[in-house]
C-alpha positions in Angstrom: -2.3 -71.8 2.8 -2.8 -68.2 3.9 -5.7 -66.1 2.5 -3.3 -64.0 0.4 -2.2 -67.2 -1.3 -5.7 -67.9 -2.6 -6.5 -66.9 -6.2 -10.2 -66.7 -7.3 -10.9 -66.1 -11.0 -13.8 -64.0 -12.0 -15.2 -64.4 -15.5 -17.7 -61.7 -16.4 -20.0 -60.8 -19.3 -18.6 -57.3 -19.1 -21.1 -55.5 -21.4 -24.0 -55.7 -19.0 -24.5 -53.1 -16.2 -26.0 -55.6 -13.8 -23.1 -58.1 -14.3 -20.5 -55.4 -13.9 -22.1 -54.2 -10.6 -22.2 -57.8 -9.4 -18.5 -58.2 -10.3 -17.7 -55.1 -8.2 -19.4 -56.7 -5.2 -17.6 -60.0 -5.6 -14.2 -58.3 -6.1 -14.8 -56.4 -2.9 -15.8 -59.5 -0.9 -12.8 -61.5 -2.2 -10.4 -58.6 -1.3 -12.0 -58.2 2.2 -11.4 -61.9 2.8 -7.7 -61.4 2.0 -7.8 -63.4 -1.2 -6.7 -62.3 -4.6 -9.4 -61.7 -7.3 -8.2 -62.5 -10.8 -9.7 -61.5 -14.2 -8.7 -62.6 -17.7 -6.6 -60.3 -20.0 -9.7 -60.4 -22.3 -12.1 -59.1 -19.7 -9.8 -56.6 -18.0 -9.9 -53.6 -20.4 -13.7 -53.5 -20.5 -14.0 -54.0 -16.7 -11.4 -51.3 -16.1 -13.6 -48.8 -17.9 -16.4 -49.5 -15.5 -14.9 -50.1 -12.1 -11.7 -50.0 -10.0 -9.4 -53.1 -10.5 -6.9 -52.1 -7.8 -5.7 -55.3 -6.1 -7.1 -57.5 -9.0 -4.5 -59.7 -10.8 -4.5 -60.7 -14.4 -4.7 -64.3 -15.5 -1.6 -65.4 -17.5 0.4 -62.3 -16.6 0.5 -62.3 -12.8 -1.3 -65.6 -12.0 -1.1 -68.9 -13.8 -4.2 -71.0 -14.3 -2.7 -73.7 -12.1 -2.7 -71.2 -9.2 -6.5 -70.6 -9.5 -8.5 -72.2 -6.7 -12.0 -71.6 -8.2 -13.7 -69.6 -11.0 -16.8 -67.6 -10.3 -18.7 -66.9 -13.5 -21.2 -64.1 -13.9 -23.4 -64.6 -17.0 -25.4 -67.2 -18.9 -24.3 -70.6 -20.3 -22.2 -68.9 -23.0 -20.0 -67.2 -20.3 -19.7 -70.5 -18.4 -18.5 -72.3 -21.5 -15.9 -69.5 -22.0 -14.8 -70.0 -18.4 -14.6 -73.8 -18.9 -12.2 -73.0 -21.8 -10.1 -70.7 -19.6 -9.6 -73.3 -16.8 -9.2 -76.3 -19.1 -6.1 -78.2 -18.0 -6.4 -77.1 -14.3 -8.3 -78.5 -11.4 -10.2 -75.3 -10.7 -14.0 -75.9 -10.4 -16.5 -73.4 -11.9 -19.3 -71.8 -10.0 -21.9 -70.2 -12.3 -24.1 -67.4 -11.1 -26.9 -67.0 -13.6 -27.2 -63.5 -15.0 -28.9 -64.6 -18.2 -32.2 -66.4 -18.9 -32.3 -70.2 -18.8 -28.8 -70.6 -17.5 -28.8 -74.4 -17.2 -25.1 -74.7 -16.2 -25.3 -72.1 -13.5 -25.5 -73.2 -9.9 -27.4 -70.3 -8.4 -29.4 -67.2 -9.4 -28.2 -63.6 -8.9 -30.3 -63.1 -5.7 -28.1 -65.7 -3.9 -24.8 -64.2 -5.0 -23.6 -62.8 -1.7 -24.2 -66.0 0.2 -22.4 -67.9 -2.7 -19.3 -65.8 -2.3 -19.3 -66.3 1.4 -19.4 -70.0 1.0 -16.7 -69.9 -1.7 -14.4 -68.1 0.8 -15.3 -70.7 3.4 -14.7 -73.5 0.9 -18.3 -74.7 1.7 -19.1 -76.4 -1.6 -18.8 -79.7 -3.3 -17.3 -80.5 -6.7 -19.3 -82.3 -9.4 -17.4 -83.8 -12.3 -19.1 -83.7 -15.7 -18.2 -85.9 -18.7 -16.5 -84.0 -21.5 -15.7 -85.0 -25.1 -12.4 -85.4 -26.8 -12.7 -84.5 -30.5 -10.4 -84.9 -33.4 -10.5 -84.6 -37.2 -8.8 -86.9 -39.6 -8.2 -86.1 -43.2 -8.8 -88.6 -46.1 -5.4 -90.2 -45.3 -6.3 -90.7 -41.6 -3.9 -88.0 -40.5 -5.1 -86.0 -37.4 -5.4 -82.4 -38.5 -7.2 -80.9 -35.6 -8.0 -81.8 -31.9 -10.2 -80.1 -29.4 -12.7 -80.8 -26.7 -16.3 -80.0 -25.7 -18.4 -79.8 -22.6 -21.9 -79.6 -24.3 -21.5 -81.0 -27.8 -19.5 -81.5 -30.9 -21.6 -80.8 -34.1 -20.8 -81.7 -37.7 -22.8 -79.2 -39.8 -23.2 -78.3 -43.4 -21.2 -75.2 -44.3 -23.7 -73.9 -46.9 -27.4 -73.5 -46.4 -28.3 -74.8 -49.8 -26.1 -77.9 -49.7 -26.8 -81.1 -47.9 -24.0 -83.2 -46.2 -23.6 -86.8 -47.2 -22.2 -88.6 -44.2 -21.5 -92.1 -42.9 -21.7 -92.7 -39.1 -19.8 -95.3 -37.2 -19.8 -96.4 -33.5 -16.8 -98.2 -32.1 -15.2 -98.5 -35.5 -18.2 -100.2 -37.1 -20.2 -98.4 -39.7 -23.8 -97.8 -38.7 -25.6 -95.9 -41.4 -25.1 -93.5 -44.3 -27.5 -90.6 -45.1 -27.9 -87.0 -46.3 -28.5 -84.5 -43.5 -28.0 -81.0 -42.2 -25.6 -82.3 -39.6 -25.1 -84.5 -36.6 -25.0 -83.5 -32.9 -22.9 -85.5 -30.5 -23.7 -84.4 -27.0 -22.8 -85.1 -23.3 -25.4 -85.3 -20.6 -24.5 -81.7 -19.7 -25.2 -80.7 -23.3 -28.5 -82.7 -23.6 -30.5 -79.6 -22.6 -28.7 -77.4 -25.2 -28.4 -78.0 -29.0 -29.3 -81.7 -28.5 -32.6 -80.7 -26.9 -33.4 -78.2 -29.7 -32.7 -81.0 -32.2 -35.1 -83.4 -30.6 -32.6 -85.4 -28.7 -33.2 -87.0 -25.3 -32.7 -85.1 -22.0 -30.0 -87.1 -20.1 -29.6 -86.8 -16.4 -26.1 -85.7 -15.4 -25.7 -88.8 -13.2 -26.0 -91.0 -16.4 -22.7 -91.5 -18.1 -23.6 -91.6 -21.8 -23.2 -89.8 -25.2 -26.2 -88.8 -27.3 -26.1 -88.8 -31.1 -28.7 -86.8 -33.0 -28.9 -86.5 -36.8 -30.2 -83.1 -38.0 -32.9 -83.2 -40.7 -31.7 -86.6 -42.0 -33.0 -88.2 -45.1 -33.0 -91.8 -44.0 -35.3 -94.3 -42.2 -32.7 -95.2 -39.5 -31.6 -91.8 -38.5 -33.1 -91.5 -35.0 -31.4 -90.1 -31.8 -29.1 -92.7 -30.3 -27.7 -93.0 -26.8 -24.4 -94.9 -26.6 -22.1 -95.8 -23.7 -19.7 -93.3 -22.2 -16.6 -95.1 -23.6 -18.0 -95.5 -27.1 -16.2 -93.9 -30.1 -18.5 -92.0 -32.5 -17.3 -91.1 -35.9 -18.9 -89.0 -38.6 -17.3 -89.0 -42.0 -18.1 -86.4 -44.7 -18.3 -88.6 -47.8 -16.2 -87.8 -50.9 -19.4 -87.7 -53.0 -21.0 -84.9 -50.9 -21.8 -81.8 -52.9 -20.8 -79.4 -50.2 -18.3 -79.0 -47.4 -18.9 -79.3 -43.6 -17.8 -77.6 -40.5 -17.2 -78.8 -37.0 -18.4 -76.7 -34.0 -17.6 -77.5 -30.4 -19.7 -75.8 -27.8 -20.4 -73.1 -30.4 -17.0 -71.6 -29.6 -14.3 -73.6 -31.6 -14.7 -74.6 -35.2 -12.8 -76.2 -38.1 -13.6 -76.8 -41.7 -14.4 -80.3 -42.9 -13.6 -81.0 -46.6 -15.0 -84.0 -48.3 -13.3 -87.1 -46.9 -12.8 -85.7 -43.4 -13.7 -87.8 -40.4 -14.7 -86.4 -37.0 -14.0 -88.9 -34.1 -15.6 -88.1 -30.8 -15.0 -90.0 -27.5 -15.0 -89.4 -23.8 -12.2 -87.0 -22.7 -9.9 -88.2 -19.9 -10.4 -84.7 -18.3 -13.9 -84.0 -16.9 -15.2 -80.5 -16.3 -15.5 -79.6 -12.6 -18.5 -77.7 -11.4 -18.8 -76.2 -7.9 -22.1 -77.0 -6.3 -23.7 -75.3 -3.3 -27.1 -77.0 -3.2 -27.8 -80.7 -3.7 -30.9 -79.9 -5.8 -32.4 -82.8 -7.8 -32.0 -82.5 -11.6 -35.8 -82.9 -11.9 -36.2 -79.6 -9.9 -33.8 -77.9 -12.2 -35.7 -79.0 -15.3 -39.0 -77.8 -13.8 -37.6 -74.5 -12.8 -35.6 -73.7 -15.9 -38.3 -74.8 -18.4 -41.2 -73.7 -16.2 -42.8 -77.0 -16.5 -46.4 -77.5 -15.3 -46.5 -79.7 -12.2 -49.8 -78.6 -10.6 -51.8 -81.6 -9.4 -48.9 -83.7 -8.1 -50.1 -85.3 -4.9 -46.7 -85.4 -3.2 -43.9 -87.9 -2.6 -43.5 -91.1 -4.6 -42.9 -94.3 -2.7 -42.3 -92.4 0.5 -39.2 -90.8 -0.9 -38.9 -87.0 -0.8 
C-alpha cells in the first residue's frame, strides 16, 4: 500500500478553538506523510469555516468507511463515542486524544499529540478490543421493534420525572426480581467508569470480560449491583402495570421509547470496539490519574512486581 492509499479519519469537536487548531496540525502532518485525511460530512461545514480543507476527503462521499485505516479523535469521551458510531462495521481502530476533562476513553493527552500522529503514520501502535453490547427491544408480542448497540452502557430509564418504572429483570431467560425504580444501567467494563460509576456500580478492569447491571433508585431489598458473565443475556421488561412509560438510551446517543410491556434484551455484541493504544499503561494508573486519587504513602512495588 502506498502512502496515498492510506485514509485516516479525523473526528473533531469543531466548536472549540483549541480542538480546531489541533485538527489543523494533524491534517498538515497526515498530508505531509502522503496520506489522505478524511472528515465526516457532519464535521466538514464547521471545520471549513475555521481552516483550509484542501486535500481533505469527505467520509461517505469520496471515502467509504471500509477504506479508513484509523480514526483520530480530538475531544472528550462524547466525541470518542461519536467516532465509534461512525466506524461501526469497519475494522478501523480509534485513537482518542483527550481535549476534554476526564477523558477516560482517550489514549493520550493533548501535549503528546504530535508524537501520537507520528506513531500513527508509522503504524507504531497496538489494537485493544473492547466488549460491546448488542441491544434489542421486543414489544408485548415478542416482536423485535428496534436494534442497536452500545460501547459504554444501555440504560432503561423512566420517561417522566414524576413516574416510577415497574420492571422485572431476568438473566439468561430466568426472572430474577421485580421492583419499582428510576431505571436500570447495563454496562460494559469500558462503561464501568461512566454512568455505571455515577450510579454506584463497580469499576471493572477492561481485561475482565463481564457485564455490570445496576438498578437506579430501586424500591426493593434485592436490587444491588450485579456482575454477570460476558455471554449472559440480561432482560429488563417494563411491566404492563407501570404507571409511566420508559425510554432506552445507548451511550447517551441513541434512544427509543419503551411502552408498557416492552422488553429490552442486552447481550454481548459479536463486534467489539477497537481502540488504538500507544502506551501499555496499567488501568490502575489511569484510574489514579483521571480521578486524581490520593496514593501518597505507598512504599513501592508489591511482591517484587513493578
